[in-house]
N, C-alpha and C positions, 0 to 999 in steps of 0.2 A: 878732391882727394890730392892740379898741376900743381927760387929754388932758383935764385941771383940775389946779388945784395951787389948795391954799388960806392960810392966812395958817400963821406959823409961827419956834415962836418959837428967838429969839439964838443960846439953849443949844444947842440942837438942828443947830448949822452944819455947829461941832466934829468931832459925834457922827456926822454926817449921810460928812462926810471920811473919814473914818476908817473907814467903811461904803462907802464906794463905790469906795475903795484896793483893799480884799477883795476886791472885789464884779472888777475887771479881776484879781484877779491870779490868780481860781477858789482862793484858798484855805481847802481843806477844804470843798474843796463834796462832798465823795463823801460814800457811810457810809461811814466802815470796816473794814474786816475784825477790830480786838483794840478794845479800852476804852483801847492806853495810845495812839489813834491819835486821840484828843477834843481837840476844838482843850484844850488848858484853861481858858483867860479866857470859859468859856461851857461849865464846868464846872456848878453852881449853876442855869442858864438849863436846860440842855438834859435836869436831872435836875428840876427842875420841869412841864413839859415835860411830858415824858414819864411822871411821876405824874397829872398832869391829864390825858392822852390814854389809861390803863389805868382810869380810873376809872371811874364810871356814875353816871346820878341828882345832876347836876347841867347846868346851861343853859350855851350861848353866848350872845351878842348880836352882832353885828355891824349894825353904825352906824356909816352915811357923813356924814361930819362937811361942816359948809358954812362958808365969809367967814363972822367973826363969834363964830363962835363955837357955834353951836349945830349942832348935828347930825341923822339921824332913820336909825329905826328901821331894816333892809334884810333881813334877816333870822333865826331864830328858831332855835334848834337842840340839840332834846335826847337828851342821850347818857343811853342807859338799858345793861342789863349784855349786851343780846345788838345790838343795833340804834342807829340813829340817826336821829332827824323833824329834820323840817326843813321853816318855814311860812317863804315871804314874808310882806313886814309889809299887812298891809290883808284876805290872806286869809285861809279857814278852815281846811285844806282841808293838808294833811300829807302828804309823802315820807317810807317809812319807806328807810334804805341803808342792809346791811350795813357794825360800821365793823370794820376793817383793822383789822392785828396789830403793834402797836407793837413796834418794835425796839429794844432797850431802849439799843444804839447810835448812835441813832440821833443825828445832826446835828444839828435843823433852828431850831440857831445857832449864825451863827458870830462871830469875831470880836468876841467884848464887851468894853466899857467903861461897870463902875461908876460909877453918878452921884452919886446919896446913895441915903440911907434915912429921909426924913421922910415922905411916905406910903405908906408898903412898901417891901420891894429895888427901883432903880426901874436899870435900863440901858442904853445904846444893843450893836445888834448886828445882823448878818443874818439874814435872817428865809429857808429854804430850804424848799425843795418841786418834787419832780419839777417840769417847766418853767416851775416858778414860780419868778422868786429881788425877795425886798423891802427896803431901811430899816427897821431896826426902831426902839422905842420900848418897851422888857419890868417892866411892873413883876412885883414878884412879890409869895404875901398875905405879910401878916407872919413866917407860922413859915421861911418860905421853901420849902415842902415842893408849893405850885404857884403856877400862872401866873391872876395877876390880872387884868389886862387887854397887849390886846398893840398896838400901830399902823404896820400896815405900810402903809409907800409903795415904791409901785410903780413902775417903769419905766412910764410911757406904752402900749406898743408891748406889754406884756408886763406888762399886767395881769387881774388872778384875775373880779375882779367888773368890774362895767361905770362903775367908776370906781377911781381912780393911788389918794386915801389909804382905810383902813382903820381902822374902833378896834373888836376885839373886848372886852368883855368877859365877863368869868366869871362865872356865879351856883354858890353848892355848898348855896340854898335842895335841899332834896333835896322840901319841897315844893310847889315850884313848876316840879318838871324830873319831872314826872308822866308815863309815857304817854298819852298823848293816847285820848279816844276813841274805837276802830274805825273808827266808820261818819266822822269823820273820814280818818282816812290813805285815802292813793289809795294805788288796787293801783299795783304795777311788776311785774307782769310783760311783760317787753319780749324778746325775739327775735333771735338773735343773729346774724340777720339775717334783713332782710327782703324777701323774694321778684320781689315789684316793683318794682323796685332793681336788679336783676339787670345792666340796660343806665349804670342811672345810673353804678355801684359802676364798671363795666370802663371807661367816659369818665374817671372821677376816677384810676382807675390808670395806664392810658394818660396822662390829664395830667400825674400826678407822674415818672412812669417817661421821659418826655423827657426826651432828653440837658440841652439846651438852651430855655430857655421864660421868658416873661415873664408876669405880671398885674399890671394896675389894677386896684387897688378906686376908685371913686370917689365920692361925698356926693348924691344923687339927692335935688336940693331939688325943694320940691310944683309948681312948676314946668314939670316933668322933667325940667330943665340940670342936666349933670351939672358934677361939679366935687372936679380929683382928691383924693386923701386919700394913698394911699403905691403907692409903683411896687414890686415884685416881681422878680429877675430870680432865674434861676437861674441855675446852671453848673452844670460839671458833677462840681462836688466841693463846692458851698458855694453860699448863700441869701447874699441881702444884701434890705434893704428900705430902701426913701430916700424921708422923707416929704414930700410936697409947697411944705409951709409951711418948713419948718424946713435941707433939705433934708439933712437928719443923717440917717448910715443906719446899719445896726442887721446886725451879722450872726448866721445861725444858721445851722443843722443843717438841710441842701434834704432827707434823711433821715426827718427828725422829721411821716410822715404817716400817716395809715391808713384806714380803713375804716368802721373801730369808732369810736366817741365813749365820754366817758368809764361809759356808765353804757350804752349800748346803740347801733346803729348810726346811722354818721354822716348816713344818707336813711333814711329811711321814707317809705312812704306811698307811691311814684313812678305817676304819672298818665301816660301818651303821650297831650298832643293833637294836634297835625301835625306834617306834615310841612312843610316852610317853608325863606326861604334868610337869609345873615346874607349883607348885600350880593345877588355872585355864587354864594358858593357854599349848594353844598345844606345838612339841617340838620333833626333833627328837636330839636324844640321839647317840653319835659317840667314840668310839675310834680311835686317834692312836697315832705318838710317838714328842712329840714338842722338836723339839734343839733351844738354842741360845747355842753358842760355850760359853766355856766349858760346856756349861749345855744342858740336856737331860733328857725328863722324859717320860713315860708311861702319857696319858694325856686320860680323857676322859669332853666329848662337847658338853653343852649343845647348840641347837638352832634354834632359837624363829619358828615354824611355820607362822607365823605373816608376823614380817616384815624382819624375813629371818640373824637379824644380834645371835652374841652370846646374853646367858643368866649366863653361868655357864661354867667354866670349870674349876679339880682338875688335880694336876700337881705335881707325885708319882716317887722322883726324883730318879736316876744311882748319885754313887756318882763319883762325886764333891756337893755336894748341893749347889743354890742358893744363900736361905736363911738361917740358925739355924737352921731348924728345914725339916726335906726332906718329909711332903703332906704340900702345901700349893692350899686350892683353892680359884675360883677367881669369886666373885657373879657383875652383872651387872645394874644397874640400869638407866635407857637412860630418869627421869623425868628431864628436862634443872632445874631446883633447886637444886636440890644435885650435881649440877654442876658448884656451883656456888661457886668459890674460897674465897675463906677468909680473912679478910685485913693481912694485913705483924704483 
């Protein structure tokens, strides 16, 4: 729900307008059942994307750009025949993941516009992945067979990384894409559910199944004071995020939640701390680890003794952060009046 802007080339604005228009209309946003339903403007780009993701023995280097044109490597991904290995910049250990099956009719890109072929075939497009969308610039290899470089520009409120603009550079040098030494690969034996978190999961489910509620996310400053960041209002049919500084609104499916993250449980390592009170209401206070890939945080959770729902949570993020600040306080309000969505 983690707002930076970077330098833009004047030529990009025309492509961005095309991309935003297509995003608003939802054109070609779903995976088609038949090949003829694929967006014909993106045939070459999607074929290159599928060829890349079906291959192995290559690397993807993900960079964060900064004003002035400098970049910093954020994560290195090595793709092998059966697994991919990821290492964050500055770390020596790798994490191993299974490689998902690639559908040949997958529409990772839609609404493509050809730009030029000066440094590889260059396109503007929309980039699509379940849960995420972005405006994109794509460069294909000289033979147009694979991806060479992709720049994704995410909406600030729906980022896949801790920053809004992401540069992926693809390296097909097989010698540099060797499998990491086993001693450096971190074991990822993650249970489907952590039984220490049964009470926290029950509270999370009860909260999310509430007919109407409101949750505000606040920046926790160094002096302990709070600065409002975003407010989520949930009615029976939808959710809407309202951003404190811009009053911008973003509507979303309120049923898009789960107690399971991409790579395991959302809550792990839960510990009951004490019975306490929030105001005059009795509550139970827990410590836990919170996960939403690629983010994780130490979390304090307060659950109401009266109705079993969450009252507030405090997340202290590891690096990377989900927002532009490290410590975030969520405060829940179950007054139906607080959940009413404002007019567009």
